[in-house]
N, C-alpha and C positions, 0 to 999 in steps of 0.2 A: 773116354766116352765115344770117341769116333770109332775105335776098334769094336766096341760093344755094339754100336749102331750097325756097322757093316756085317758083323757076325750074326746079328739078329735077323737082318734081311736075308742073308744066305740060308739061315736055318728055316725061316718061314717059307721061302720059295722051294725048299727041298721036301716039305711035308706034303706028300701026295694027297692024303685025305683032305687036308685043308684046301689045297688047290682045286680038288675035285668039286667041293661044295661051294667054294668062293668064286671060281671062274667058270668051270665047265657047266655046272648045273644052271646058273643064271643065263649063260649063253644059249644052252639048249632050250631053256624055258622061253626065252625071247624068240627063238626060231620057231618053236611050236605055236606061240601066240600069233606070230606074223603069218604062219601057214594057215591057221584057222580063221584069223580075224583081219588079216591084212587087206582084204577086199571088202570089208564091212561097209565102207563109205560108198563103194561102187554099187552095192546092193540096193541103195536108196536112190540111185540115179535113174532117170527115165530114159530108156533106150528108145530109138525111133520106133513108132508103132507100125507094124507090118499090116497093111490093108490092101484089099482088092477093091477096085472101083470099076463098075460097069460103065464103060465109056461109049455109050450109044448116042443116038441123035437127041434123045430127051435130056440126057446129061449135058451135052454140048449146048443145048438151047437154054439151059438154066442160067439166069443172070447172076454172075458173081461167084457161084459155087466152084466151077473149074479153076478160076483164078485163085480162090482162097486155098483150095487143096494144093495147088501147085506152089503157092507161096509158103505153105507150111512144110513142104517137102524139100525146101532149100536148106543147105547147110548154114548154120549160124542163127537159126530161129531161137534155139534154146540158149540159156546162159553159158553152157559148157561148149558151145560151138557146133552142136549137132542139130540135125533136122528133127522135127517133131513127128513127121509121118514118113513112111517108106511105102510108096504106092506101086502096086502092080495093076496094070490096066488090062481089062478083057472086054469083049464085045457083047456079051449076053449074060443073063442070069444063070443059065446052065453052066457056062464056062466059069463063072464066078464060084459056083458051088463046087465044081470039080477042082478048081484051083485051091479053094479053101480046104477041101478034103485031102489033097495031095501035099500041101505045104503047112507051114507053121504060121498061120495068119490069125489075127484077132477076129476078123470078120470082113464083110464086104458091104459096099454102099451102092444103093440103087436110087433112082429118081423116078417118081410116078408122073402121070400125065399132067398133074397140077403143079409140078415143079418142086414138090416136097421131098426132101431126101429121107431115105430109110436106111437104118444101120442094122445089119443082120450079124449076130454073134453066134459062133459055133458053141454049143453046150459043152463040147469036150474041153474047152479052155476056160472053164468057170473056176479058175484058181484065183487066189488073192492078188497075185501079180498081174495076171491077164485082166482080171476084173478092174483093177485100177487103170490099166491102159485103155480098156474099153470105155471106161467112164470119161476119160479125156476126149475120146472121139465123140462121144455123145454130147459132151458139153460144147464142143466146137460146132457140131451140127445144129444143136439147139440154138446157139447164139446166132448162127447164120439164118435159121428159119425165122426166129423172132424179128430179126432186122428186115428180112425180106417181106414178112407179113406186115410189118409196120409200114414199109414203103408202099406196098400194094394197097393197104387201106387208105393211106394218105392220097394216093393217086386216084382212087375211086371217089373219095370225098371231095377233093379239090385239085384237079390236074394242074391248075395254074401255079400251085406251090412250087413245082419243080422248075419254074422259070427263074427262081431266085438262086443265083450261084452260091450264095453264102449257105443256104440250106442244103444244097447238094454237097457242099464241102463238109458240112457237119455230119451228114449221113454217111459219107465215105470215110470219115475219120474214126478210128478206133479210140474210144475214150478210156483211159486208165485212171482209176480213182485211188490206187495205192502205188507206192513206190518201193521197189525191192532194195533193201539196204542191209547192212550188217552192223551189229552192235559190238562186234569183236574185231580185233586187229587182223585176224586170219579166219578163214572159213572153219566152221565147227566140224570136228572130226571125231567119230566114235572110236575108231581104231587106235588113235593116238593115246587115249586114256589107258588102254591096256599096255602099250609099249612103255609109257611113263611109269606105270605100276610095276612092270618087270624090272625097270632100272632102279626103282625105289627098293624093291626086294633085294636086288644085288647090293645096294648100299647098306642095307640092314645086315646082310650076311657078312659084312666086313668085321663084325664082332669076332669072328673066328680067328682072325689074325692076332688081334689084341689078346684074346684068351690064350692062344698058344704062346705068345711072347711072355705074358705075365706068369704063366705056369713054369716057364724056363728060368724065372728069377726067384722062385720060391723054393725054399729048402725042403719042404715037405711034399712037393709035387714032382720034382725031377732031380736027377743026380747033378745036372748042370747047376740048378739052383742051389743045391747043397754046397758045391764047390765055390760058387760066388759068395755065399754067406760066410764061408770060412776065410775068404780072401780079405775080409775087413773093409770092403768098399762101402761107402755110404749108400743108403737106399736111394737117394735122389740121383746119384751117378749111375745107378743100375736101372732105376725106373724110367728116367727121362729118355735114354736111347732106345729102350724097349718100346715105349709109346711112340716115339718118333719113327722108328723102323716100321711099326705096325701101320701107322698112318701112311707112310711112304708106299708100302706094298699095297695097301688098300686103295690108295688113290691111283696107283699105277694100274691096278685091276679095273678100276672104274673107267680109266681112259680107254682101255681095251674094249670094254662093254659099250661105252659111248660111241667110239669109232665104228664099232660093229653095227649097232642099230641105226646110226646116222647114214653110213655109206652103203651098207648091205641092203637095208630095208627102206632107205629114203626117209627116215623119221625126221620130222621138222620140229625145231624149237623156236620158231619165229625169227630166225636169223640172229639170235642173241647168244651165240656160242660162248663167249667169255663168261657170261652170267651162268651158263650151264655148268661150266667148269668150276665156277665158284660154288655152285650148289653141291656139286659132287665133293668138292674139297671139304666144305663145312659139314655135309652129311657124313662123310667118312670120319671126320674128327669126332662128331657126336657118337658115332657107333664104336669108335676106337676106345673112348673113355667108358662107354657102356660095357664093352667087352672086357676092359680092364677091371671094372667093378665086379662083373660076374666071375672073372678069374681070381679075384681076391677073396671070394666067399669060402668059408671053411667047410667045404663039402667035397665029395669025390670028383675026380676029373671027368668021369663019364656023365655024372649028373650035370656038370657045368656045360658040357657039349649039348646035352639034351635041352638045357635051358635056352641056349642060344638058338638052336634049331627051332624049338617050339615058339620062342619069342619072335623069330623072324617070320614064321608062317602066320602067327596070330596078328602081328602088327600089319602085315601085308593084306590080311583080310579086310581091314578097315581103310586100306588104300585102294580097294576096288580091283584087286588082282584076279580074283576067281570068277569073274563074270558079272552079268548084269545085277544079279542079286547082291553080290558083294559091293558093287558101286552104290546101289540103293541103300545098303546097310551103312556104308561109309558116310553117305550124305545124311542119313538119319542120326548117326552117332555124332556127326559134327553139329547138327542142329540141337540135339537134346543133351549132349554131353560135350560141350565145346572145350572144356579143359582136357579131357581125354584125347580129343582130336589134336589139340595144341601140343600135347606131350608125346604124340605118336610120330616118330621120325619118318616112317614110311609115308604117312599122310602129308607131312610137311614138305618132303622132297617132291612128291607128285604135285602138291599145290604150287610149289616154286616153278615147276616145269609148265604147268597150266597157266600160271601168271605170265610167264615169259612169252607163251604162244598167243594167248588171247588178249592181253592188255598192252596198251601202248606205253604206259608208264611202268614204274618199278615199285609202287607202293605195296601192292599185294606180294610181290616177290620179296621185298625187304622184310615184311612181316614173317614170312616163312623162314627166311635166313636167321632172323633174330630168335625165332622159336628154336631152331636147331642149335644156335650158339648158346642159348640158355640151357638147353638139355646137355650140351657138352660141358658147360660149367658145373652143373649139378653133379654129374657123374665123375668129373675130374676131382671135385672135392671129396665125394664119397670113396672113390677108389684110392685116393691119396691117404685118407684117414685110415682105411682098412689095411693098407700095405706099409705105411710109415712106421707104425708101432708094433708090427707083428714080431712075436718072439716064439722060439721053439724050445721045447723041453730037452730034445736030443736030436742029433742028426745021424 
């Protein structure tokens, strides 16, 4: 059995078409996904808003506004350590308009004689991104003016109120009624979903190794299988090393893919790498027995290859591989057809990765692993029954 195991490994790694689809194609796919979607999370980040401020005597005489704008221009204001505003100062309205026309600024701020700030936005930048950034500036200025108006009204109504240090402290304190927190162990990442789906697709593709190995032990599909049948060796001594070799090569391929996406693209798995390796090992096991079952079907070899390719693409559709619509479809299928989602190995592999990244515990991860083990057990029984009693009329 040891010799058969080693021989099967050598045979599998020498099949160029199998290696192309099982190794090269998933690696190229993950590279393309990273190139197109790797900066997806950065697209939702708020860069410092480029603003022009007319720094004249009226602006300097305004109470609190220059200090507020300066504070928002300091690094570390945002959660990611960046500033909220990037200010360019000029001395007149004309200079502000010229600066706005010459550069890529959201708008400019002026202050009128009453001390009320005005925010001027250039119509050229009325895109969704700039519109969002302009809204941030408007909210900041509105909050400032509301506070300033309130303080002014209080001063006119009863100037003695400002003799109370506690009131002055309350007016100067920014009150926050909400607290920023996270319900997941790690920050939510949209791009990770696509990288996990590409790894799951690669796992499903490991059916090809088992298919090739099983065809080499059947007398009606290969000359090698015919010679093995004439040798009088028991089916179990032929089948077991073929399955073991298929799993070994498949798991080795997954180690290559995992190393590639982790270190080349910085893909995170929540720091639970041993559990990731377990997911790959169990996922490859399930697909090895699935490929063995397909290889045992009494149909032409070309049709079997077509089945594995089609099945890989179809299952990956419900793991969210093909974009936002596929992710929505996957979630809809999981909600309306939970048994189908449970029996989808691509879905369970991605669920295992998501569980490792987003959850502190291992309950959700364990459920995905159990589903993969159940799938492996079902196809182990089916493939064994198909191959164990197979007889041939002639060789």
